[in-house]
N, C-alpha and C positions, 0 to 999 in steps of 0.2 A: 390570422393563420389561413392558406390557404386546406381545405380540407379536400381528400381523395375518397372515394369508397373503390375497396380491394375485395376480389374473394379469395380464400383460402380454404385450403379442405379441413375438415373437420378433425382429423387427427395433428395439425399443426396447431389449428386454434387450442386445440387441449393442451400442446405442449408447451405454448407459447403463455397459456394463461397456469400453467403449473410455475414456469418461469419466471413469473412476475412477483415482483413484491407484492405484499397483502393490498397498502394503498396507492399501487402504483399504476399509470394507466397502461393499455397494449401500446399505443403511440412511445411513450417513455421508456416501456420493457424491448420495445423494438431498438431505440434511439441506442439503449445502454447494452444490449448485446449485438449490436452490428457497429458500434466504434471499436476501432482501430486499437487493436493496443501494444502499448509503448512499449519499445525494445529495451532492456535492462540497462542495456551500453548505455542509451541516452539519461539516463539517471546519475550513471557514474560521471557523464560530461560533465551533469547540471550541480555535482558534487564538486567537481575538480573545478571547475568555474571560479569559484566563490573562494576565496583562500581561506582559510582556517585563523583566527587569532586565538592566542593560547596566553596565558599567564604561565610565563616562563618560571617567574620568583615561587607562583604555589606548585608546579610541578617538580621543580627542583626542590623545594621544602620535604614535599611528600615522597622523593625519591632519597632523601638524605632520611629521613623520618617515620620511614612505613609503617602503617597502621598493624595493630600484633592480632592475632587470633586468641579467641576468648575458650578455644578449644585448646585441651590439654596436649602437652607433647606426647608421640607414643615414642616410648623406649624398645628399640629395637634388642 
């Protein structure tokens, strides 16, 4: 891996040092901080790209026999 020497102001160094994780290198911190943030719409596209397989029999059984709450019914 090639290494480059850069100069940054002391206040920038302090800010970077403050934002890095305890055992994270400055290079790793810069890589993490400069990474492109993913658009939430991209996550939706990924979710809908894979069809969800559901156990329809289980869903129908749960709908016909819903679980009962252990709380007492309130009388109005």
